[in-house]
C-alpha positions, 0 to 999 in steps of 0.5 A: 763340475756341472751342477744338477738341480734337485727340486723336491715338493717340500721346497716349493709347496708350503713346508710340509715334510712329506705329502702323501697321496694315492695318485689316481690317474684320470686320463683319456677314459671316455665319458668320465667326469674329470672336470678340475676343481675350483681354484679355491681348492688349490691349497687344500686339495691335491692336484689329481683331485677332480670335481668328482674325487677330492684328495685333501692335503694332510695339512688341511683339517676338513670337518666332515660335519661342516665341510660343505658349509666351510667350503661352500664357495669352493664347491660352487654351491649357491645359497639355495643349495644345501647338503643334507647328511642322510647316513653315517657309517663307521666300518670295520676298518675304523673309517667313518663315512658321511653320505650327503644328499644335495637339496636345492630350494628344499627339494632333493636333487637326483644324482646330487650325492657326496660322501666324505671319508674320515680316517680312524685318526680323524683326518678327512682324506677323501670325498667323492660324488657328484654335485649339480651346481648352477641350478636356476630352476624354480620351485613352484608347481602347476601339476598336482601330485594326483595329476602327476601320478595319473600321467605316470600310470598312463606312461607305465600302461600296466593292466594291474599294480601291486597295490591292487593285489591284496595278497601282495599288500598283506605281504608288504605289511608283514615285511615292514611290520607296518599295517599302513604300508602300501605299494600305492605310490607316494609322490616326492618333489625333486629335481631331475634331468630331462634326458638320459645323456649322463652329462648332469648339466644344471640346465637339464634339470627340472622340478619333478614328481617322483614315483616308485611304481611296482606293477602286477603285470608281467608285461610291464617292469617296475620303474622309478618315474619322474614327471615334470611338475609344471608340464606333466611330461615324463622327463626321466625314468629308470627300471627298478627290476634288475634281471639276469640274461637268460639261457637254456641249460642243465643245473647242478646237484648240490647233494645233501644239504642242511637248512631250517624250516618252520613247523606249522603244527601239521607240516613244515613250510619253506620259511627259515626264521632261525637267524636274524633275517627271515628267509621266505621261499614261495612256490610260483608253480610255473606262474607269476609271483604267489605267496604259497609256501612249499611244504613237507610232511617230515622235513626231509625234503624231496622237492629239489627246486624248493631245497635248492632255493632255500639253500641258495638263499641261506648261503647268500645270507651266510656269505654276507654275514660271515664275510662282510658282517652284513645282515641281509640285503639291507644290512638291517635284517630285512627279509630274504624273499625268493619267488621260485619256479616262476614264469613271468615277463613279456613275453612270458619267460622261465629263463630269467631271474629278477630283483625288484620285479616284486618289491624288495624280493627276487623271482627265479625262473622255472627253466624251459623244462618241468625238471626241478634241476632246470630252475634259475636258482643256482647258488651264484644266481641266488647270490646275484639277485640278492646282491642287487638288493645290497647295491640298492641299499648302498650305492644305489647304482641306477640301472642303465648305461655304465652305472647299470653295468657296474650294478650287474657286475657287482651282482655277478661278482658276489654271486660267484663269491656266494657260490665259492662260499657254498661250494668251496670253489669258483668257476667264474661262470655266471649260472654255470651249474645250469648253463653259463650265461657270462664269463669272467675269464673270457667275456668275449666268448659270451659276446661281452667286452673284456676291455672298456670301449673294446670289442663287444662294448655297447655304445651308450652315447645317445642311448635312451634306456629301454628293455629292447636295448637292455637298458643301454647294455647293462648286462653286456658292459658288465663284462669289463668289471667282471674281467677286472675282478678275475684278473685281480683275484687270479692274475693274468697277462696279455694285450687288451683290445686297446693294444696295451700289454698288461701283467697282473699278479693275483691277490686271491678272490678272498682279498679281491672280494673285500676290496670290491665290497668296500668300493661298492658299500663305501665309495660309489653313488647312484651315477658312478661310472667305470672311472669311479669304480676304479678310484673306489677300488683303489681307495678301498685297497689303500684303506684295507691293505695299505698305500704300498701294498701288493693289493693296491698295485694289483688293483691298478694293474687289473684296471689297466688290463681292462682299459680303465685308465690313461697311459701309465707312467714309467718307472723313471720318466724324463719330461721334454717339451713345452707345457702350457700351464693347464693343470697338467700332472706328469708323474713317474714311479720312482724318478721324474727328470726334466731335460736330462737327455739334452732336451729342453722343458719349458713351463709357459705363463698361465694362471693354472698350474703344472705338476711334476711328481714321483715317488722318490725324486724330481730332478730338474736339469739345466734346460728346464725353464719356468717362464715368468708368470707360470705356476709350477709345483713338484712334489713326492708321492711315496707310493702310486698305484697303477702298473708297477711293483715298488722296488722291482729289480727289473726296473729300467735305469734312469738316465743318470744311472745309465751315465754312471751317476748315482742318484741321491735322496734330497730333502726340502732344504736341498736346492742344489748339490755337486755331483761329487757330493751327491755320490758321496752322500748316496754311499752312506746307506747299504742295501735295505736302507732304512725301515721303521716300526711299529707303524702305527705306533703308540710310544717308541719307534724303532728305526733300523739303519743299514749303514755302509760305514761308521757315522752319525744320524739325526732323527726329526719328527714334523707335523703335517704342516712341516713344523719340527716337533721333536729331534734326536741328533748326533746318534752314533751309528756303526757299519752294518745294521743299527737299531735306534729307539726314538721316544714319541710317546708324548705326540698326540694321535695323528699323522707325522713325518719322520726324517732320518739323516744319515751322514747327509742322506735323508729319508722321510717316512710317514708315521701314524700315532694311535 
């Protein structure tokens, strides 16, 4: 009989019982950092890894405190580079996240950030970020800090600055509880790029003086400014102020609400100091920022605008504390400061709202009429602005191009979630209570894109950020992630602007918001783009809900719907043709075959590697050829995360199923098998097969085996490098459902592979010992 050759990952990789990973498709998303890793990572990082996102093999034990020293060469860091740990956070899922800043010749490198993620069991599963490697710039200066500041102020051109406003200086001292606090900029030397093209080439970087400059001039926005430390030229800048686009409309009435104020001895004022975070609402009285409180004589407030602002700020605080265990915008009980009923900007506008225009605070426009119900302080707009503070404190997404679009989108998302928390419903319309300015459901209806690079997408290539172009389309391009969040929460189907059909099963906004928050607070960095947001949300869903959960599938489905991925793999996929060994990853959901339809598949000689992967099986038929000098690896990924449902009944049949053959589960030591034998062993298990629980476990594991006939079962446990640690052989099983108790109490905490062999049919499960 003709032989069918089965190659499984474990037989080609070093003997790992089963290697698990979240397969994140890179593909043809434009302008994304998908550069492959140094070859030094080949044995420790999975093939889908890139310079920006690394997925470690389970048999590599990275130390999160020394990983950049241990792998300095692999990361292509020079002796002048140093990764400095700047923040360590242990989250409520049990992960610990180590956030590093790159330094070169003792000075920080703008956008050089990396985060190392450690699972509760100690395994470092992922690391992501950006490194600026190959820097050859000097560290000497000819321009003094004073000269650089003078150049920066000439560039800003403001008539007045916040440090020249005694009231704002006093307010800053109170906020920071520091009598020496001041808005007067202090220069910091660091390396920054001399352009806005987002290529992050080392040759573009120069030593620069960095200043954070807040203005008291309605015509000039606050900015981060970078001055070449040797020429005095402005080489880079980014707005600090983060505005909502404005429109006219009417506001909604929230009815009677309860909140807290401060009694001064003679009246009540709009200062809520009844929780860990103080909430200040100031009355701008249709002017610029002013530290004037609203007051009321009997604490039964009749000023609708003041009441709305105090309520919206309180609900924002309550939402973040109640949903994400976050205390204020900075997670350190920082004041929530709202300048309400304002007219500001150039030209002066009342139809807007802004975070960062007045320091770490938000300002809310008065609307075009004098009616209090026209103010820009609806619950979702309040939540939107203060979320800019959350983003500033966590990912620090720079406010231009794609990172700025993500910044705006996260504010839109959590603004809607604040509204949902406050009002009990979610309309997915930004500012709808006073007149919507953006839609999650149909971004196109407001001139925004719902697909990456699709209709209404603002082209950022070659764009230099300015107010005139909305910092290269940050409000416009936010529509893509807004649409993603809506589909993730509520579901939907259709065809996107790229001609790709999609079908997303919603997971509710309550689960979607947990994924979005974890992606923002744990995985993203200042220069993150849309492909990074996709990877971050997939990883967040894995962390919270598990690697084969409906949630992680929905996340991938929704990103496919908005065009942020390459072509998704089929449920079963046959590979034909010639594959130059250039780091290609071919994958299928369940079954990947090569040459099964009579075609030929050839891997040509190269120093790089071609990877074939699938969740269940990789089968190479006669006609498959790997030339001398080629490098080829096949391996299994039990659960991928793009456009599929695991185990769906409507899945297309594989080629051998169409021919009446029954596929077989094979293992590391199975190189070939006769068709007849394969069919016999495949008949050992009935529907439902094998399940394992509890997982994670502390002592005993219960293995459920649904057998078609009486027989024998063997159970073995392997560690992450394929060494067999325990086994129980010759277990009698009967036709029907069997329960096998396997004692694993003596195993140390960690990740293991459990192999169950039922009359030749082998199944491998990942298990975790707590």
